[in-house]
Structure formats: C-alpha cells, structure tokens
C-alpha positions in Angstrom: 0.0 0.0 0.0 1.2 3.4 -0.8 0.1 6.0 1.8 -0.6 9.5 0.7 -0.6 12.7 2.8 -4.3 12.4 2.9 -6.0 10.7 5.9 -8.4 8.5 3.8 -6.7 8.1 0.4 -4.3 5.3 -0.4 -3.0 3.5 -3.5 -2.6 -0.3 -3.7 -1.0 -2.1 -6.5 -3.6 -4.4 -8.2 -6.6 -2.5 -6.7 -8.3 -0.3 -9.2 -5.2 -0.4 -11.4 -3.2 1.4 -8.7 -5.3 4.5 -8.8 -6.1 6.3 -5.6 -9.0 4.9 -3.6 -10.7 5.5 -0.3 -8.9 3.4 2.3 -10.7 0.3 3.3 -12.8 0.3 0.1 -12.4 -0.2 -3.6 -14.0 3.2 -4.3 -11.8 5.3 -6.5 -11.3 9.0 -6.0 -12.3 9.4 -9.6 -15.6 7.6 -8.9 -16.5 10.2 -6.3 -15.4 13.1 -8.4 -17.3 11.9 -11.5 -20.5 11.8 -9.4 -19.9 15.3 -8.1 -19.1 16.6 -11.6 -22.4 15.2 -13.0 -24.4 17.0 -10.4 -24.6 14.8 -7.3 -24.3 16.4 -3.9 -21.9 15.3 -1.2 -24.9 13.8 0.6 -26.0 11.9 -2.5 -22.5 10.5 -3.0 -22.4 9.3 0.6 -25.8 7.7 0.2 -24.7 6.0 -3.1 -21.6 4.7 -1.4 -22.8 3.7 2.1 -19.3 2.9 3.2 -18.2 6.5 2.7 -18.5 9.3 5.2 -19.0 12.9 4.1 -15.4 13.6 5.3 -14.1 11.0 2.9 -16.1 12.5 0.0 -14.7 15.9 0.8 -11.2 14.5 1.0 -11.6 12.9 -2.5 -12.5 16.3 -3.8 -9.4 17.8 -2.1 -7.2 15.1 -3.5 -8.7 15.7 -7.0 -7.9 19.4 -6.7 -4.3 18.6 -5.9 -4.0 15.9 -8.6 -6.1 17.0 -11.5 -3.7 16.1 -14.3 -3.5 12.5 -13.0 -7.2 12.1 -12.3 -8.9 14.1 -15.1 -8.6 11.4 -17.7 -10.2 8.8 -15.4 -13.0 11.2 -14.6 -13.5 12.0 -18.2 -13.7 8.4 -19.1 -16.5 7.9 -16.6 -18.5 10.8 -17.8 -17.9 10.7 -21.5 -21.1 8.8 -22.2 -23.1 11.7 -20.8 -22.0 13.9 -23.7 -23.7 11.8 -26.2 
C-alpha cells in the first residue's frame, strides 16, 4: 500500500489499477469526483456509497484538486457517455 498525505486516500498495486482509492474500500477517488461533476451532492455520493462518510467524500475532492492532471482522464472516461 502506498500511503498519501491524505487521511483517507491510499493507492494499492492491483486494486483499481493502482489509482487512488478511499482506504478500506475499492471506491476510486475518480468515482466520487465523477458523481460530483455530474451534479450529485456530497450527501448523494455518501448515500450511493454507504461505506463513505462525508469527510471521505470531501477528501476525495481535495485530492482531486491537488492531482487534477493525474485524475482528469479517469473522470472524463467515466462521464464521456453523458456527452452523447
């Protein structure tokens, strides 16, 4: 496991292709960000992923802000079907 400077975000080889995830889950940071970018509220994301707390959702957003070049292609891939 690769720890990050974020409390809830880790990376694990072989889990979600090594992309950042919420610790203790297989939920990718990009999964959370894609939901927010498509109009979901923080509460809606936490409801959709019952294992996530609001704090973890906010931390995913903070991580994304600090790592946009790395994560934007993953987010775009998840939301591209919405442009059709």
